[in-house]
Jmol script that loads the backbone (N, CA, C; Angstrom):
load data "model"
ATOM      1  N   UNK A   1      -2.733  -7.904  -8.338  1.00  0.00           N
ATOM      2  CA  UNK A   1      -3.142  -7.659  -6.372  1.00  0.00           C
ATOM      3  C   UNK A   1      -4.282  -6.717  -6.628  1.00  0.00           C
ATOM      4  N   UNK A   2      -4.368  -6.555  -5.522  1.00  0.00           N
ATOM      5  CA  UNK A   2      -5.238  -5.055  -4.903  1.00  0.00           C
ATOM      6  C   UNK A   2      -5.590  -5.235  -3.676  1.00  0.00           C
ATOM      7  N   UNK A   3      -5.723  -4.166  -3.342  1.00  0.00           N
ATOM      8  CA  UNK A   3      -6.115  -3.846  -1.565  1.00  0.00           C
ATOM      9  C   UNK A   3      -7.341  -4.440  -1.732  1.00  0.00           C
ATOM     10  N   UNK A   4      -7.883  -4.726  -0.707  1.00  0.00           N
ATOM     11  CA  UNK A   4      -9.103  -5.340  -0.393  1.00  0.00           C
ATOM     12  C   UNK A   4     -10.293  -4.082  -0.161  1.00  0.00           C
ATOM     13  N   UNK A   5     -11.537  -4.374  -0.546  1.00  0.00           N
ATOM     14  CA  UNK A   5     -12.749  -3.186  -0.683  1.00  0.00           C
ATOM     15  C   UNK A   5     -12.834  -2.787   0.979  1.00  0.00           C
ATOM     16  N   UNK A   6     -12.732  -1.600   1.296  1.00  0.00           N
ATOM     17  CA  UNK A   6     -13.376  -1.126   2.703  1.00  0.00           C
ATOM     18  C   UNK A   6     -12.147  -0.674   3.215  1.00  0.00           C
ATOM     19  N   UNK A   7     -10.862  -0.169   2.786  1.00  0.00           N
ATOM     20  CA  UNK A   7      -9.894   0.647   3.204  1.00  0.00           C
ATOM     21  C   UNK A   7      -9.723   1.667   2.778  1.00  0.00           C
ATOM     22  N   UNK A   8      -9.300   2.748   3.518  1.00  0.00           N
ATOM     23  CA  UNK A   8      -8.806   3.993   2.762  1.00  0.00           C
ATOM     24  C   UNK A   8      -7.209   4.498   3.683  1.00  0.00           C
ATOM     25  N   UNK A   9      -6.965   5.378   2.594  1.00  0.00           N
ATOM     26  CA  UNK A   9      -5.729   5.737   3.351  1.00  0.00           C
ATOM     27  C   UNK A   9      -6.150   7.308   3.388  1.00  0.00           C
ATOM     28  N   UNK A  10      -5.408   7.790   4.455  1.00  0.00           N
ATOM     29  CA  UNK A  10      -5.526   9.422   4.867  1.00  0.00           C
ATOM     30  C   UNK A  10      -4.610   9.778   5.409  1.00  0.00           C
ATOM     31  N   UNK A  11      -4.179  10.993   5.105  1.00  0.00           N
ATOM     32  CA  UNK A  11      -3.110  12.091   5.661  1.00  0.00           C
ATOM     33  C   UNK A  11      -3.438  12.703   6.657  1.00  0.00           C
ATOM     34  N   UNK A  12      -3.308  12.454   7.874  1.00  0.00           N
ATOM     35  CA  UNK A  12      -3.707  13.015   8.856  1.00  0.00           C
ATOM     36  C   UNK A  12      -2.575  13.580   9.632  1.00  0.00           C
ATOM     37  N   UNK A  13      -2.618  15.173   9.840  1.00  0.00           N
ATOM     38  CA  UNK A  13      -1.552  15.685  10.257  1.00  0.00           C
ATOM     39  C   UNK A  13      -0.197  15.390   9.828  1.00  0.00           C
ATOM     40  N   UNK A  14      -0.069  15.162   8.489  1.00  0.00           N
ATOM     41  CA  UNK A  14       1.204  15.034   7.764  1.00  0.00           C
ATOM     42  C   UNK A  14       1.147  13.267   8.240  1.00  0.00           C
ATOM     43  N   UNK A  15       0.632  12.131   8.714  1.00  0.00           N
ATOM     44  CA  UNK A  15       0.696  11.262   8.742  1.00  0.00           C
ATOM     45  C   UNK A  15      -0.269  10.304   7.955  1.00  0.00           C
ATOM     46  N   UNK A  16       0.305   9.279   7.353  1.00  0.00           N
ATOM     47  CA  UNK A  16      -0.454   8.683   6.281  1.00  0.00           C
ATOM     48  C   UNK A  16      -0.778   7.430   6.991  1.00  0.00           C
ATOM     49  N   UNK A  17      -2.290   7.018   6.956  1.00  0.00           N
ATOM     50  CA  UNK A  17      -2.845   6.201   7.679  1.00  0.00           C
ATOM     51  C   UNK A  17      -3.842   5.384   6.920  1.00  0.00           C
ATOM     52  N   UNK A  18      -3.864   4.037   6.847  1.00  0.00           N
ATOM     53  CA  UNK A  18      -4.678   3.527   6.297  1.00  0.00           C
ATOM     54  C   UNK A  18      -5.797   2.967   7.787  1.00  0.00           C
ATOM     55  N   UNK A  19      -7.231   3.202   6.907  1.00  0.00           N
ATOM     56  CA  UNK A  19      -8.219   3.052   8.275  1.00  0.00           C
ATOM     57  C   UNK A  19      -9.309   2.055   7.234  1.00  0.00           C
ATOM     58  N   UNK A  20      -9.535   1.141   8.602  1.00  0.00           N
ATOM     59  CA  UNK A  20     -10.564   0.374   7.632  1.00  0.00           C
ATOM     60  C   UNK A  20     -12.065   1.162   8.171  1.00  0.00           C
ATOM     61  N   UNK A  21     -13.191   0.432   7.067  1.00  0.00           N
ATOM     62  CA  UNK A  21     -14.415   1.153   6.731  1.00  0.00           C
ATOM     63  C   UNK A  21     -15.519  -0.177   6.929  1.00  0.00           C
ATOM     64  N   UNK A  22     -16.560   0.211   7.175  1.00  0.00           N
ATOM     65  CA  UNK A  22     -17.816  -1.419   7.230  1.00  0.00           C
ATOM     66  C   UNK A  22     -17.004  -2.474   7.555  1.00  0.00           C
ATOM     67  N   UNK A  23     -17.699  -3.393   6.817  1.00  0.00           N
ATOM     68  CA  UNK A  23     -16.948  -5.232   7.157  1.00  0.00           C
ATOM     69  C   UNK A  23     -15.728  -5.090   7.648  1.00  0.00           C
ATOM     70  N   UNK A  24     -14.798  -4.393   7.282  1.00  0.00           N
ATOM     71  CA  UNK A  24     -13.521  -4.718   7.478  1.00  0.00           C
ATOM     72  C   UNK A  24     -12.888  -3.883   8.842  1.00  0.00           C
ATOM     73  N   UNK A  25     -13.920  -3.182   9.488  1.00  0.00           N
ATOM     74  CA  UNK A  25     -13.443  -2.916  10.918  1.00  0.00           C
ATOM     75  C   UNK A  25     -13.683  -4.403  11.595  1.00  0.00           C
ATOM     76  N   UNK A  26     -14.010  -5.567  11.365  1.00  0.00           N
ATOM     77  CA  UNK A  26     -14.338  -6.324  12.030  1.00  0.00           C
ATOM     78  C   UNK A  26     -12.957  -7.538  11.814  1.00  0.00           C
ATOM     79  N   UNK A  27     -12.294  -7.310  10.598  1.00  0.00           N
ATOM     80  CA  UNK A  27     -11.179  -8.020  10.167  1.00  0.00           C
ATOM     81  C   UNK A  27      -9.872  -7.535  10.262  1.00  0.00           C
ATOM     82  N   UNK A  28      -9.682  -6.028  10.340  1.00  0.00           N
ATOM     83  CA  UNK A  28      -8.608  -5.627  10.361  1.00  0.00           C
ATOM     84  C   UNK A  28      -8.835  -4.170  11.748  1.00  0.00           C
ATOM     85  N   UNK A  29      -8.379  -4.857  12.839  1.00  0.00           N
ATOM     86  CA  UNK A  29      -8.600  -3.893  14.329  1.00  0.00           C
ATOM     87  C   UNK A  29      -7.411  -2.991  14.474  1.00  0.00           C
ATOM     88  N   UNK A  30      -7.761  -1.809  14.110  1.00  0.00           N
ATOM     89  CA  UNK A  30      -7.063  -0.847  14.532  1.00  0.00           C
ATOM     90  C   UNK A  30      -6.871  -0.087  13.083  1.00  0.00           C
ATOM     91  N   UNK A  31      -5.303   0.827  13.376  1.00  0.00           N
ATOM     92  CA  UNK A  31      -4.895   1.799  12.050  1.00  0.00           C
ATOM     93  C   UNK A  31      -3.478   0.963  11.491  1.00  0.00           C
ATOM     94  N   UNK A  32      -3.223   1.950  10.455  1.00  0.00           N
ATOM     95  CA  UNK A  32      -1.535   1.011  10.009  1.00  0.00           C
ATOM     96  C   UNK A  32      -0.864   2.641   9.576  1.00  0.00           C
ATOM     97  N   UNK A  33       0.019   2.932  10.301  1.00  0.00           N
ATOM     98  CA  UNK A  33       0.736   4.158   9.761  1.00  0.00           C
ATOM     99  C   UNK A  33       1.683   3.384   8.600  1.00  0.00           C
ATOM    100  N   UNK A  34       1.551   4.695   7.287  1.00  0.00           N
ATOM    101  CA  UNK A  34       3.016   3.996   6.575  1.00  0.00           C
ATOM    102  C   UNK A  34       3.272   5.552   6.155  1.00  0.00           C
ATOM    103  N   UNK A  35       4.501   5.355   5.631  1.00  0.00           N
ATOM    104  CA  UNK A  35       5.180   6.672   4.899  1.00  0.00           C
ATOM    105  C   UNK A  35       4.818   7.035   3.559  1.00  0.00           C
ATOM    106  N   UNK A  36       5.346   7.875   2.960  1.00  0.00           N
ATOM    107  CA  UNK A  36       4.875   8.310   1.642  1.00  0.00           C
ATOM    108  C   UNK A  36       4.825   7.263   0.754  1.00  0.00           C
ATOM    109  N   UNK A  37       6.244   6.668   0.498  1.00  0.00           N
ATOM    110  CA  UNK A  37       6.228   5.632  -0.355  1.00  0.00           C
ATOM    111  C   UNK A  37       5.173   4.883  -0.013  1.00  0.00           C
ATOM    112  N   UNK A  38       4.724   4.069   0.995  1.00  0.00           N
ATOM    113  CA  UNK A  38       4.176   3.641   1.157  1.00  0.00           C
ATOM    114  C   UNK A  38       2.735   3.789   0.872  1.00  0.00           C
ATOM    115  N   UNK A  39       1.932   5.188   1.225  1.00  0.00           N
ATOM    116  CA  UNK A  39       0.763   5.729   0.345  1.00  0.00           C
ATOM    117  C   UNK A  39       0.840   5.662  -0.544  1.00  0.00           C
ATOM    118  N   UNK A  40       1.902   6.098  -1.526  1.00  0.00           N
ATOM    119  CA  UNK A  40       2.289   6.076  -2.932  1.00  0.00           C
ATOM    120  C   UNK A  40       1.714   4.509  -3.597  1.00  0.00           C
ATOM    121  N   UNK A  41       2.482   3.426  -3.066  1.00  0.00           N
ATOM    122  CA  UNK A  41       1.890   2.251  -3.548  1.00  0.00           C
ATOM    123  C   UNK A  41       0.470   1.970  -3.082  1.00  0.00           C
ATOM    124  N   UNK A  42       0.250   2.406  -1.772  1.00  0.00           N
ATOM    125  CA  UNK A  42      -1.491   1.791  -1.473  1.00  0.00           C
ATOM    126  C   UNK A  42      -2.021   2.818  -2.617  1.00  0.00           C
ATOM    127  N   UNK A  43      -1.952   3.450  -2.783  1.00  0.00           N
ATOM    128  CA  UNK A  43      -2.757   4.139  -3.629  1.00  0.00           C
ATOM    129  C   UNK A  43      -2.755   3.528  -5.326  1.00  0.00           C
ATOM    130  N   UNK A  44      -1.703   2.768  -5.469  1.00  0.00           N
ATOM    131  CA  UNK A  44      -1.976   2.471  -7.057  1.00  0.00           C
ATOM    132  C   UNK A  44      -2.324   0.916  -6.600  1.00  0.00           C
ATOM    133  N   UNK A  45      -2.080   0.510  -5.187  1.00  0.00           N
ATOM    134  CA  UNK A  45      -2.913  -0.789  -5.283  1.00  0.00           C
ATOM    135  C   UNK A  45      -4.541  -0.900  -5.110  1.00  0.00           C
ATOM    136  N   UNK A  46      -5.041   0.426  -5.265  1.00  0.00           N
ATOM    137  CA  UNK A  46      -6.772   0.662  -4.966  1.00  0.00           C
ATOM    138  C   UNK A  46      -7.019   0.145  -6.234  1.00  0.00           C
ATOM    139  N   UNK A  47      -6.448  -0.287  -7.048  1.00  0.00           N
ATOM    140  CA  UNK A  47      -6.726  -0.689  -8.320  1.00  0.00           C
ATOM    141  C   UNK A  47      -6.448  -2.058  -8.500  1.00  0.00           C
ATOM    142  N   UNK A  48      -6.866  -3.288  -9.416  1.00  0.00           N
ATOM    143  CA  UNK A  48      -5.641  -4.169  -9.571  1.00  0.00           C
ATOM    144  C   UNK A  48      -4.456  -3.719 -10.338  1.00  0.00           C
ATOM    145  N   UNK A  49      -3.457  -4.208  -9.753  1.00  0.00           N
ATOM    146  CA  UNK A  49      -2.071  -4.065 -10.907  1.00  0.00           C
ATOM    147  C   UNK A  49      -1.099  -5.121 -10.502  1.00  0.00           C
ATOM    148  N   UNK A  50      -0.228  -4.652 -11.158  1.00  0.00           N
ATOM    149  CA  UNK A  50       1.117  -5.345 -11.029  1.00  0.00           C
ATOM    150  C   UNK A  50       2.088  -5.229 -10.512  1.00  0.00           C
ATOM    151  N   UNK A  51       2.955  -5.855 -10.189  1.00  0.00           N
ATOM    152  CA  UNK A  51       4.381  -5.407  -9.360  1.00  0.00           C
ATOM    153  C   UNK A  51       5.010  -4.511 -10.437  1.00  0.00           C
ATOM    154  N   UNK A  52       5.104  -5.170 -11.527  1.00  0.00           N
ATOM    155  CA  UNK A  52       6.091  -4.366 -12.654  1.00  0.00           C
ATOM    156  C   UNK A  52       5.255  -2.973 -13.118  1.00  0.00           C
ATOM    157  N   UNK A  53       3.856  -2.472 -12.978  1.00  0.00           N
ATOM    158  CA  UNK A  53       3.534  -1.436 -13.139  1.00  0.00           C
ATOM    159  C   UNK A  53       3.656  -0.429 -12.091  1.00  0.00           C
ATOM    160  N   UNK A  54       3.845  -0.830 -10.520  1.00  0.00           N
ATOM    161  CA  UNK A  54       3.982  -0.422  -9.584  1.00  0.00           C
ATOM    162  C   UNK A  54       5.630   0.136  -9.751  1.00  0.00           C
ATOM    163  N   UNK A  55       6.231  -0.622  -9.809  1.00  0.00           N
ATOM    164  CA  UNK A  55       8.082  -0.409  -9.909  1.00  0.00           C
ATOM    165  C   UNK A  55       8.241   0.585 -10.867  1.00  0.00           C
ATOM    166  N   UNK A  56       7.364   0.600 -11.933  1.00  0.00           N
ATOM    167  CA  UNK A  56       7.829   1.420 -12.861  1.00  0.00           C
ATOM    168  C   UNK A  56       7.315   2.829 -12.405  1.00  0.00           C
ATOM    169  N   UNK A  57       5.984   2.971 -11.583  1.00  0.00           N
ATOM    170  CA  UNK A  57       5.604   4.479 -11.383  1.00  0.00           C
ATOM    171  C   UNK A  57       6.691   4.858  -9.978  1.00  0.00           C
ATOM    172  N   UNK A  58       7.009   3.607  -9.459  1.00  0.00           N
ATOM    173  CA  UNK A  58       8.102   4.291  -8.405  1.00  0.00           C
ATOM    174  C   UNK A  58       9.409   4.802  -8.684  1.00  0.00           C
ATOM    175  N   UNK A  59       9.898   4.112  -9.814  1.00  0.00           N
ATOM    176  CA  UNK A  59      10.877   4.597 -10.649  1.00  0.00           C
ATOM    177  C   UNK A  59      10.883   6.167 -11.150  1.00  0.00           C
ATOM    178  N   UNK A  60       9.488   5.788 -12.010  1.00  0.00           N
ATOM    179  CA  UNK A  60       9.324   7.729 -12.202  1.00  0.00           C
ATOM    180  C   UNK A  60       9.126   8.651 -11.400  1.00  0.00           C
ATOM    181  N   UNK A  61       8.657   8.048  -9.971  1.00  0.00           N
ATOM    182  CA  UNK A  61       8.123   9.244  -8.793  1.00  0.00           C
ATOM    183  C   UNK A  61       9.221   9.428  -7.844  1.00  0.00           C
ATOM    184  N   UNK A  62      10.379   8.413  -7.701  1.00  0.00           N
ATOM    185  CA  UNK A  62      11.332   8.374  -6.870  1.00  0.00           C
ATOM    186  C   UNK A  62      12.886   8.585  -7.645  1.00  0.00           C
ATOM    187  N   UNK A  63      14.106   8.787  -6.769  1.00  0.00           N
ATOM    188  CA  UNK A  63      14.948   8.767  -7.499  1.00  0.00           C
ATOM    189  C   UNK A  63      16.251   7.531  -6.996  1.00  0.00           C
ATOM    190  N   UNK A  64      15.123   6.546  -7.353  1.00  0.00           N
ATOM    191  CA  UNK A  64      15.798   5.180  -6.989  1.00  0.00           C
ATOM    192  C   UNK A  64      16.209   3.833  -8.183  1.00  0.00           C
ATOM    193  N   UNK A  65      16.895   3.088  -8.069  1.00  0.00           N
ATOM    194  CA  UNK A  65      16.907   2.113  -8.997  1.00  0.00           C
ATOM    195  C   UNK A  65      16.265   0.993  -8.678  1.00  0.00           C
ATOM    196  N   UNK A  66      16.133   0.153  -9.801  1.00  0.00           N
ATOM    197  CA  UNK A  66      15.079  -0.948 -10.120  1.00  0.00           C
ATOM    198  C   UNK A  66      14.886  -1.931  -8.651  1.00  0.00           C
ATOM    199  N   UNK A  67      16.479  -2.303  -8.690  1.00  0.00           N
ATOM    200  CA  UNK A  67      16.521  -2.947  -7.290  1.00  0.00           C
ATOM    201  C   UNK A  67      15.677  -2.600  -6.038  1.00  0.00           C
ATOM    202  N   UNK A  68      16.221  -1.440  -6.080  1.00  0.00           N
ATOM    203  CA  UNK A  68      15.921  -0.576  -4.646  1.00  0.00           C
ATOM    204  C   UNK A  68      14.114  -0.815  -4.472  1.00  0.00           C
ATOM    205  N   UNK A  69      13.278  -0.787  -5.781  1.00  0.00           N
ATOM    206  CA  UNK A  69      12.301  -0.430  -6.510  1.00  0.00           C
ATOM    207  C   UNK A  69      11.409  -1.624  -5.865  1.00  0.00           C
ATOM    208  N   UNK A  70      12.049  -2.665  -6.075  1.00  0.00           N
ATOM    209  CA  UNK A  70      11.643  -3.734  -6.344  1.00  0.00           C
ATOM    210  C   UNK A  70      11.661  -4.620  -4.770  1.00  0.00           C
ATOM    211  N   UNK A  71      12.982  -3.539  -4.277  1.00  0.00           N
ATOM    212  CA  UNK A  71      12.809  -4.615  -2.687  1.00  0.00           C
ATOM    213  C   UNK A  71      12.078  -4.058  -1.664  1.00  0.00           C
ATOM    214  N   UNK A  72      11.909  -2.680  -2.032  1.00  0.00           N
ATOM    215  CA  UNK A  72      10.922  -1.792  -1.181  1.00  0.00           C
ATOM    216  C   UNK A  72       9.308  -2.397  -1.397  1.00  0.00           C
ATOM    217  N   UNK A  73       9.185  -2.709  -2.938  1.00  0.00           N
ATOM    218  CA  UNK A  73       8.094  -2.727  -2.980  1.00  0.00           C
ATOM    219  C   UNK A  73       7.545  -4.504  -2.369  1.00  0.00           C
ATOM    220  N   UNK A  74       8.382  -5.143  -2.478  1.00  0.00           N
ATOM    221  CA  UNK A  74       8.207  -6.761  -1.571  1.00  0.00           C
ATOM    222  C   UNK A  74       8.121  -6.778  -0.214  1.00  0.00           C
ATOM    223  N   UNK A  75       8.801  -6.053   0.410  1.00  0.00           N
ATOM    224  CA  UNK A  75       8.523  -5.404   1.777  1.00  0.00           C
ATOM    225  C   UNK A  75       7.489  -4.986   2.275  1.00  0.00           C
ATOM    226  N   UNK A  76       7.089  -4.067   1.248  1.00  0.00           N
ATOM    227  CA  UNK A  76       5.810  -3.475   1.605  1.00  0.00           C
ATOM    228  C   UNK A  76       4.531  -4.429   1.354  1.00  0.00           C
ATOM    229  N   UNK A  77       4.666  -5.022   0.168  1.00  0.00           N
ATOM    230  CA  UNK A  77       3.639  -6.110  -0.557  1.00  0.00           C
ATOM    231  C   UNK A  77       3.483  -7.425   1.290  1.00  0.00           C
ATOM    232  N   UNK A  78       4.292  -7.870   1.858  1.00  0.00           N
ATOM    233  CA  UNK A  78       4.658  -8.603   2.670  1.00  0.00           C
ATOM    234  C   UNK A  78       3.744  -7.799   3.944  1.00  0.00           C
ATOM    235  N   UNK A  79       4.050  -6.347   4.339  1.00  0.00           N
ATOM    236  CA  UNK A  79       3.542  -6.134   5.365  1.00  0.00           C
ATOM    237  C   UNK A  79       2.011  -5.775   5.270  1.00  0.00           C
ATOM    238  N   UNK A  80       1.371  -5.852   3.972  1.00  0.00           N
ATOM    239  CA  UNK A  80      -0.263  -5.687   3.923  1.00  0.00           C
ATOM    240  C   UNK A  80      -0.591  -7.144   3.871  1.00  0.00           C
ATOM    241  N   UNK A  81       0.048  -7.853   3.316  1.00  0.00           N
ATOM    242  CA  UNK A  81      -0.392  -9.581   3.126  1.00  0.00           C
ATOM    243  C   UNK A  81      -0.658 -10.137   4.631  1.00  0.00           C
ATOM    244  N   UNK A  82       0.647  -9.686   5.364  1.00  0.00           N
ATOM    245  CA  UNK A  82       0.172 -10.162   6.694  1.00  0.00           C
ATOM    246  C   UNK A  82      -0.862  -9.714   7.663  1.00  0.00           C
ATOM    247  N   UNK A  83      -1.052  -8.114   7.203  1.00  0.00           N
ATOM    248  CA  UNK A  83      -2.044  -7.704   7.733  1.00  0.00           C
ATOM    249  C   UNK A  83      -3.258  -8.013   7.258  1.00  0.00           C
ATOM    250  N   UNK A  84      -3.129  -8.722   5.935  1.00  0.00           N
ATOM    251  CA  UNK A  84      -4.734  -9.563   5.405  1.00  0.00           C
ATOM    252  C   UNK A  84      -5.525  -8.287   4.517  1.00  0.00           C
ATOM    253  N   UNK A  85      -4.876  -7.180   4.238  1.00  0.00           N
ATOM    254  CA  UNK A  85      -5.711  -6.488   3.627  1.00  0.00           C
ATOM    255  C   UNK A  85      -4.888  -5.983   1.896  1.00  0.00           C
ATOM    256  N   UNK A  86      -4.377  -7.526   1.398  1.00  0.00           N
ATOM    257  CA  UNK A  86      -4.260  -7.297   0.142  1.00  0.00           C
ATOM    258  C   UNK A  86      -4.884  -8.738  -0.355  1.00  0.00           C
ATOM    259  N   UNK A  87      -5.295  -8.418  -1.677  1.00  0.00           N
ATOM    260  CA  UNK A  87      -6.190  -9.704  -2.686  1.00  0.00           C
ATOM    261  C   UNK A  87      -5.127  -9.793  -3.627  1.00  0.00           C
ATOM    262  N   UNK A  88      -4.750 -11.269  -3.547  1.00  0.00           N
ATOM    263  CA  UNK A  88      -3.822 -11.662  -4.915  1.00  0.00           C
ATOM    264  C   UNK A  88      -4.083 -11.542  -6.469  1.00  0.00           C
TER     265      UNK A  88
END
end "model"
wireframe off; spacefill off
backbone 0.3
color backbone group
C-alpha cells in the first residue's frame, strides 16, 4: 500500500497537516490534520510498504506492544482509505 501521488505532509505551527497538490486538489477537498504517530505512518506510506514493515517501525519508534501498533495502524489506514488517499 502507498499514499497516492500529489499529497504531502507538513508540520505547520506544531500541527501535522496532509495537503493535496496538483490534480489531487480536485479529488481531496481541503486538508487533513493528523497526530504525530499519523505523520510517522504517513511518511512510511509515501513509498510502497506493508503493514508488517510499518508495525515493526512503530514498535521501534514508540513504547507500545504489537497489538496496539496493529490496532492504531488499521484505524489510520481506514481513515486514509475512506478519504481516498491510499492506494492498495
